[in-house]
C-alpha positions in Angstrom: 0.0 0.0 0.0 1.5 3.3 -1.1 1.4 6.3 1.3 1.7 9.9 0.1 2.2 12.9 2.3 2.6 16.6 1.4 2.6 19.6 3.7 1.4 22.1 1.0 -2.3 21.5 1.6 -2.0 22.0 5.4 -2.5 25.2 7.2 0.8 26.9 8.0 0.4 26.5 11.8 -0.2 22.8 11.4 2.6 21.9 9.0 5.3 21.0 11.5 3.0 18.6 13.4 1.7 17.1 10.2 5.2 16.6 8.8 6.6 15.1 12.0 3.7 12.6 12.0 4.2 11.8 8.3 7.9 11.1 8.7 7.1 8.8 11.6 4.4 6.9 9.8 6.5 6.5 6.6 9.9 5.8 8.1 10.8 6.4 11.7 9.7 8.7 14.5 11.8 11.8 14.9 11.5 15.3 16.2 11.4 18.0 13.5 12.5 21.6 13.7 12.7 24.2 11.0 15.0 27.3 11.1 13.6 30.2 13.1 10.5 31.7 11.4 10.8 29.3 8.4 7.9 27.3 7.2 8.2 23.5 6.9 7.8 22.0 3.5 8.0 18.2 2.9 6.7 15.5 0.6 6.9 11.7 0.9 5.8 8.8 -1.3 6.4 5.5 0.5 5.4 1.8 0.6 6.4 -1.4 2.4 8.3 -3.6 0.0 8.6 -7.1 1.4 9.1 -5.8 5.0 11.4 -2.9 4.0 10.0 0.6 4.2 11.2 2.5 1.1 10.3 5.8 -0.4 11.1 9.2 -1.8 11.5 12.2 0.6 11.7 15.9 -0.3 12.2 18.4 2.5 12.9 22.1 3.2 15.8 23.1 5.5 15.2 21.5 8.9 16.6 19.3 11.6 15.4 15.7 12.2 16.4 14.3 15.6 15.9 10.7 16.8 15.9 11.3 20.6 16.3 8.9 23.5 12.7 9.3 24.7 11.4 8.4 21.2 13.7 5.3 21.1 12.3 4.2 24.5 8.7 4.9 23.4 8.6 3.1 20.1 11.3 0.4 20.5 12.0 0.4 16.7 15.0 -1.7 15.7 16.0 -0.9 12.2 18.8 0.5 10.0 18.0 3.6 8.0 19.8 3.7 4.7 19.5 7.2 3.3 20.7 8.1 -0.3 21.1 11.8 -0.8 19.8 12.5 -4.3 20.1 16.4 -4.1 21.1 18.9 -1.6 23.4 18.4 1.4 23.1 17.6 5.0 25.0 16.6 8.2 24.4 13.3 10.0 25.3 12.9 13.7 25.4 9.6 15.6 27.7 8.1 18.3 29.7 11.3 18.5 30.5 11.3 14.8 29.3 14.3 12.7 29.7 13.7 9.0 28.6 15.8 6.0 26.4 14.1 3.5 26.7 15.3 -0.1 24.5 14.6 -3.1 25.3 11.1 -4.3 26.4 9.7 -0.9 24.8 7.2 1.4 24.5 7.4 5.2 23.5 4.5 7.5 21.9 5.2 10.9 20.8 2.9 13.7 17.3 3.7 15.1 18.2 2.2 18.5 20.7 5.0 19.2 20.1 8.8 19.1 21.0 10.6 15.8 20.3 13.8 14.0 20.1 14.9 10.3 20.5 18.6 9.6 19.5 20.0 6.2 20.8 23.5 5.5 18.9 23.7 2.2 16.3 21.8 0.3 17.0 18.1 -0.1 15.8 15.1 -1.9 16.4 11.6 -0.6 15.7 7.9 -1.3 15.2 6.2 2.0 14.9 2.6 3.1 14.5 1.3 6.6 15.6 -2.3 7.1 14.4 -4.2 10.2 17.4 -5.5 12.2 15.8 -9.0 12.3 16.6 -9.4 8.6 20.3 -8.8 9.2 22.5 -11.4 10.8 25.1 -8.9 12.2 26.6 -8.3 15.6 26.2 -4.9 17.3 30.0 -4.5 17.4 30.1 -4.4 13.6 27.0 -2.2 13.2 28.5 0.4 15.6 31.5 0.7 13.2 29.3 1.1 10.1 26.6 3.5 11.2 26.9 7.3 11.4 29.2 7.2 8.4 28.9 8.2 4.8 29.6 6.1 1.8 30.4 6.9 -1.8 28.0 5.5 -4.4 30.3 5.7 -7.3 31.7 2.2 -7.0 32.1 -0.9 -4.8 29.6 -2.4 -2.4 28.1 1.0 -1.4 27.4 1.7 -5.1 25.5 -1.6 -5.3 23.6 -0.8 -2.2 22.6 2.6 -3.7 21.3 0.8 -6.8 19.1 -1.4 -4.6 17.7 1.5 -2.6 16.9 3.2 -5.9 15.3 0.0 -7.1 13.0 -0.2 -4.1 11.9 3.4 -4.5 11.2 2.7 -8.2 9.0 -0.2 -7.3 7.1 2.1 -4.9 6.9 5.0 -7.4 5.6 2.9 -10.3 3.2 0.9 -8.2 4.8 -2.5 -9.1 2.8 -5.0 -7.0 4.1 -8.3 -8.2 5.6 -10.1 -5.2 8.7 -11.7 -7.1 10.4 -8.4 -7.9 9.8 -7.0 -4.5 11.2 -10.1 -2.8 14.3 -10.1 -4.9 14.9 -6.4 -4.3 14.4 -6.9 -0.5 16.8 -9.8 -0.4 19.2 -7.8 -2.5 19.3 -4.8 -0.2 19.6 -7.1 2.9 22.5 -9.1 1.4 24.4 -6.0 0.1 23.8 -4.1 3.4 25.2 -7.1 5.3 28.2 -7.2 3.0 28.9 -3.5 3.5 28.7 -3.7 7.3 30.8 -6.8 7.4 33.4 -5.1 5.2 33.4 -2.0 7.4 34.0 -4.3 10.4 36.9 -6.1 8.7 38.8 -3.0 7.7 38.5 -1.4 11.1 40.3 -2.5 14.2 38.4 -3.9 17.2 35.5 -1.8 18.5 36.6 1.4 20.3 36.2 1.6 24.1 33.4 4.2 23.6 31.5 1.8 21.3 32.0 -1.1 23.8 30.9 1.1 26.7 27.7 2.0 24.9 27.0 -1.6 24.1 27.6 -2.6 27.7 25.2 0.1 28.9 22.5 -1.2 26.5 23.1 -4.8 27.7 22.8 -3.8 31.3 19.6 -1.8 30.6 18.1 -4.7 28.7 18.9 -7.1 31.6 17.3 -4.9 34.2 14.1 -4.6 32.2 13.9 -8.3 31.5 14.7 -9.9 34.8 11.1 -11.3 35.0 11.7 -13.4 31.9 12.8 -16.9 32.9 14.4 -17.4 29.5 16.9 -14.5 30.1 20.4 -15.9 30.0 23.8 -15.1 28.5 22.8 -17.1 25.4 19.5 -15.3 24.8 21.1 -11.9 25.7 23.8 -12.4 23.1 21.3 -13.6 20.4 19.0 -10.6 21.1 21.9 -8.2 20.6 23.4 -10.0 17.6 26.7 -10.7 19.3 28.4 -14.0 20.1 28.3 -15.4 23.7 32.1 -15.2 23.7 32.1 -11.5 22.9 29.4 -11.0 25.6 31.7 -12.5 28.2 34.6 -10.4 26.9 32.5 -7.2 27.5 31.9 -8.2 31.1 35.5 -9.2 31.8 36.2 -6.0 33.6 33.1 -6.3 35.8 33.0 -7.7 39.3 31.1 -10.8 38.2 30.2 -12.7 35.0 27.1 -11.7 33.2 25.3 -14.9 34.3 26.1 -14.3 37.9 25.1 -10.6 37.6 21.6 -11.6 36.2 21.2 -14.0 39.1 22.3 -11.5 41.7 19.9 -8.8 40.4 17.0 -11.3 40.6 18.0 -12.3 44.1 18.1 -8.7 45.2 14.7 -8.0 43.6 13.3 -11.0 45.5 14.9 -9.9 48.7 13.3 -6.5 48.5 9.9 -7.9 47.6 9.9 -10.4 50.5 9.8 -7.7 53.1 7.4 -5.3 51.4 4.2 -5.2 53.5 1.9 -4.9 50.6 3.2 -8.3 49.2 2.8 -10.1 52.5 -0.1 -12.2 51.0 2.1 -13.5 48.2 4.0 -16.8 48.6 7.8 -16.9 48.5 7.4 -19.1 45.3 5.2 -16.5 43.6 7.7 -13.7 44.3 10.6 -15.9 43.0 8.7 -16.8 39.9 7.9 -13.2 39.2 11.6 -12.4 39.1 12.5 -15.2 36.7 13.2 -18.2 38.9 11.6 -21.2 37.4 12.3 -23.5 40.4 11.4 -22.7 43.9 13.9 -25.2 45.3 16.7 -23.7 43.2 15.7 -20.2 44.3 15.8 -21.2 48.0 19.2 -22.9 47.7 20.7 -19.9 45.8 19.2 -17.4 48.2 20.6 -19.2 51.3 24.1 -19.6 49.7 24.3 -15.9 49.0 22.6 -14.4 52.1 23.1 -17.1 54.7 19.4 -17.5 55.5 16.4 -19.0 53.8 13.9 -16.7 52.0 11.3 -17.5 54.7 13.7 -16.5 57.4 14.5 -13.3 55.7 10.9 -12.5 55.3 10.1 -13.3 58.9 12.9 -10.9 60.0 11.0 -8.1 58.2 14.1 -6.3 57.0 13.7 -3.3 54.7 17.2 -1.9 54.1 20.2 -3.6 52.6 22.4 -2.3 55.4 20.3 -4.0 58.1 21.0 -7.7 58.1 20.2 -10.7 60.3 22.9 -12.0 62.6 23.3 -15.1 60.3 24.4 -12.8 57.5 26.5 -10.4 59.6 28.6 -13.3 60.7 29.5 -14.5 57.2 
C-alpha cells in the first residue's frame, strides 16, 4: 500500500506537526524543527516492499532528531539507509558528525540517538531495514553506522542501486511479489556485506562503542529480569553478538554476566519479600515473578548468598540492605 504525504495542503500553523507525523508513519519517529521563522515543506511517497519501508522524501531546511525518549517509546529496531539525491546535510550519531553530499549514502541505527541537519532543500531515497533481517553483531554495526559512503563504486554503489530500485518499485506501483522479494533480499545481502566489510577494515570496536553496548546490555537485563528465559545465550542472540564477545564485554566487571543476572534477581526478590503490601504472596510466587523457574533452586541460591532462607529473611521483616540478620552479619 502506497502512502503519500505533502505539507502544502496543510494550514501553515499545522505543518510542522503534520510533517513530523508523516515522517514517523512512513519511516521512523523523529522530532522535526525548522530554522527560526521558516515554514516547513515536505513530501513523501512511500510503501512497504517485502518488509522494508522504502520511499522518496523531499524536505525544506530542517533538523530531524531521533531522541532517547522516542527510542524508549517506540522500540524500533531498524537501520535507516538514506541516499542523498540532491542537496546536502549533516548526519550525527555516536559522536560522529559527517557531511552528506548529493550522491552519498549514510546508514543510521534507530536504537541510538541521531540527527540529520539539512541547511537547504534536499531530496532523498530512504529505506528502513528491520534488524531482524540482518545477521550482524552490534559490534560491527556500531562501526558502520553514522558514516557516509560513496555510491560511485564498490559495495556501497551496489547498495545505492538497490535503494533506488526499491523506490522505483514504490513510485511505479509495481505490485508483483517476485520483484519485491528479490529487491528486498538484494538490499539485505548488500547491506550485510557493506557492514561486514566495514568491520573487517576497522580494528576492534573502540572503548566508547563497547561502553555504549555494555550500557545497553545492562539496561536490557534490568528490564527483562522477570523473563525466565533471560540468559547469556539469549542476551547475546537478542543483541546480535556472540556469547564469547558478551563474556569479553563483562571481563572488567565484578562478576560474570550470568552471575550478575542471578544477583539482580535475588536482590529484587529480597526487597519484595519484606514489602508489607506483598505479605499475602507466597515466596514461590515472588521468586517466579523475578525469573526463577524452580522454587527449590531459588531457595538454595538465596541461602548460599545471604546465609538465611527466603522464609527466614521475610520473617525478620528487614527493609534496608544495610540492616542484616545475625546469620548474615557473621559471614
